[in-house]
C-alpha positions, 0 to 999 in steps of 0.5 A: 543494544547498548545496556544503558539504553535498555536500563533507561527505556525500562525505567521510562516504561516502568514510570508510565506504567505506574502512572497508567496503572488502574489501581492508582485511580482515585476520586478528584476534585478537578479535572485531571488535565489541569495545566503543567505550569510550562513555560518556552525558553530557546534552546541553546545547544541541544536540538530535537528531531521530531521524526526521529525514525527518519534516520532509520529510513535513510540508512535503509535506502542507502543500504540498498542503494537507492540514490545510487538507482535513481541517479543512474536512471533519472537525468532531468538536470543539466548540472547539479546546481547543487541537488541531483535527481536522488536528492529531489526524490528523497527529499519528497518521499521523506516529507511524506514519511515525516508526516508532511502532507503537501509540498509546502511542509518541505519549508518546515523541514529544510528550516530544522536544523536537526532534520538537516543534521540527521540526514547529513545534508547542508540543505535541501530543496525548497517547496518551488524547486520541488515543484519545479522538479516535478514539472521537468518529467516526460513520460520517459523520465517517468519510465525511467523513475520506475526503472530506479525504484524497480532495481531497488526492489529487486535487491530487496527482494533477495532477503525474501525466503525461498517459500516467499518467492514460490508465486508472485500475486500481481493485482491491477486495478484503476481508480480515480484522483479528483481535483476541484482544479479547473487548469490542470493538464490531461484532466478529463471528466469520470464516468462519475461526474468528477474531474481529475485523472484515473491512475492505473495501479500494478501491485505485489500482493505478497508484500503490499508493494506498488510495482508501477502507477501509470497516470491517465486522464479521468474518462480512461477505463480501467484497462487503458495501457494495462496490458503493457503494465502488467507484462512488465511487472511479470518481468519484474517479479521473475527477474527478482526471483520468483518462480511462478507468477499469477496475475489478478484483476476484476472484470475490466482486466479479463482481456481475452485476446491475451489469455493464450499468450499469457498461458503459453508464457506460463503466466497464470491468471485469475480474472472476473467476467461480466455476467453477459446474457450467454453465461447466465443461460449456460450456468442456468442450464446446468444440471443440479448435480453440477453445483456445490455448496460454497464453504467459506473459511471461518474466522478462528473463535475468540481465545476468550470465549463466544461474544454476544452479538451486538444489535445490528442498527443497520438492519433494524432501521432498514426494516423500520423504514420498509427499505429493501433488505437484501441477504445472501442465505446460500452460495453454489459453484460450478464450472464450466468450459470457455473458449473465448472468440479471441482464443484457441485454448479452452479455459475454466469458468468458475460460476458463483451462484448466490440465492438472496432473501429479498425483504421489505419491512416485514414482508418477504419478496421473492428471492433473488438469484445472481451469477458472478463469473471468474476465469482462470488457466490454472489447472484443478489439481493446483486451484479448485473451484473455490479456491479460485473465487477465494483468490478473486475475493482476496483482491480486497487487499488491493483495495486496502492498499489504494485507500492507503495511498489515497488517505494515508500516504496522499499519493494521489493529491495532485499538487502539481499542474499536469498529468506527467507531474502529478504522475511524478509525484504519485510514484515518489509517494509510493516510494514513501510506501514501499519503504515502510514495505521494505523495512518489514522485509529488511529489519533485523527483528522477526517481531518487528517485521511482522508488526510493520507488515501489518501497520496502516500508514498513519499508525506506522508515521505516528508510532515508528516515525514520529519518535522525538530524539535529541541530536548530539554532535560528537567527534565520532559522528552524530547520535540520536537519543530517543527523548521519550519511552516507545517500544520501538526504541529496540527496534529503531536502534537494532536497525540502525545499527543493522543497515549501517553495516549491511550493503546489498550489491548494487 
C-alpha cells in the first residue's frame, strides 16, 4: 500500500473518530440531522464508481481464468455479436455483486460510465438481452456451465492448505423457490401448497461454496436426482485434492441402495434416518447400560464475565396463555448395528433419546420421550457416537447457506419463464456467492480472509463492494481512488495489486 494512501486513510479515520467521539457530545437546541446546504452539479471530467469493490472481484476472476473456463465449456451462441458467453455470465454475476436484485438493474450499470471503465468494457448486455441469454440454456448447456464453474473452483482450491484438504464435507438438501406467476414452464405445486420449483443444493461445508444446483418442479421430493449430483461432488472434490470425503444429509438422503457402493468407494457418510416403528422398538429394548448421557459442547464464557440472562418473553407468554411448553431436560445416546435390506454390509446406527418436559400453564403433564436416528459408515475410532450426532447437527450451516442464497443473493428469485432458464439464473447467482468465498481463500491478507469467510452476503455488499471510488484515467492505465474512509481500504488496494500479478494455471 502506497505511504500516501496510508496517510490519507489515517487522516480520514481521525476525522471520523473525532466526530464520533462520545466525549464530544453536548445538549443541542435543534436536531443533529439538520441539512447540509447541499446542491447538485453535473461533473465535467470526474466520474465515481459506487460499487468500487467490483474491480477487485473482476481482477480475481481474471486471475483464476474464469472467463476462459466459461467460454471453453458453454456454447449457446453461433456467433458473438458482440458478446461472448462469459460476458453474459459475468454481467449477471457482477450485477448481483453490485447490489442488483433483478434483471432490470442491469440497465443502471450499463449506463454507468465509471462501471464500464472499471471493467474495461465498451458496453454490457441490457436486461432484455440477458433474459434472452438465460432462455437459450438446455440441460446440456447447464451441465456445461456447472463444469466451467467446477474447473475454476479447483484452481482456487490449489491455495488451500494441506490441513484444509484433509476431509471434504459435502452437504445436500432441497428447498422451495415459490412464485406468484402462473405461466412459468416446469413449475408445480409443493407439499406446502405453494407453486414454484424445488431446487437441490449440493455444497462444500469447508468453504461455504455451492458445488451444484439442480432445478426441479415444485412437487419433487428432496432426494430426486440427488445421487448423481452427490457422486459428481465426490469426484469433483477428489480431483480438487481433498484426501477424504464425507456426505451429509437429512432423512431424505439416507438412500440405502447406495450405502455399499459408497462404502466400497471409500466415501464416508452421516445421514439422518426416519424414526420408524422397528427402530423405536429396538431402541426401547436396549438395556439401561447401553445409554450414555450426551454432553454438548458449551460456548466459551464471555471475556467480560458472566452476564445476567434477560427474561424469556416467549416462555412467559406461553405459560400465561396456557399453551403447551416443551423443554428438553435430558439427552442420552446409544449405538446399534443396522443392516438395510438393500445392503450386504452392516452400519452404525446412533440413537439420540430426548426426554422432554411437557407443561401447560402451571400444570406439569407427562414427560415425552423422542428418538432420533443417524446412520454412518465411519469407524468408531474415527467418529464417536456423540460426534456422529454433532456432525449431523452441523448441517445447519447449509440451512444458513440456503437462507443467504434466498434472501441475500436472490438466487431463487425466478426472473425468467422456464425451469431451465431459472436454473441458469440460480447457477450464475450462486457464482456471485462463490466469488465471495473465493476471495476469502485467495486474498493475501490473513485477517481479511478470516473476516470475509464469516461475513453474511448483505454485509459483504455494504462494506466491501459498495466503496465509492473516483475513476482517474491516466496514460499508464485506470486508477480507482477510494473516496471515503473505510477500514477495507488496505484490503482493496492490496488485493487488487495481488491479483494483477497472481495467475493460477488455466
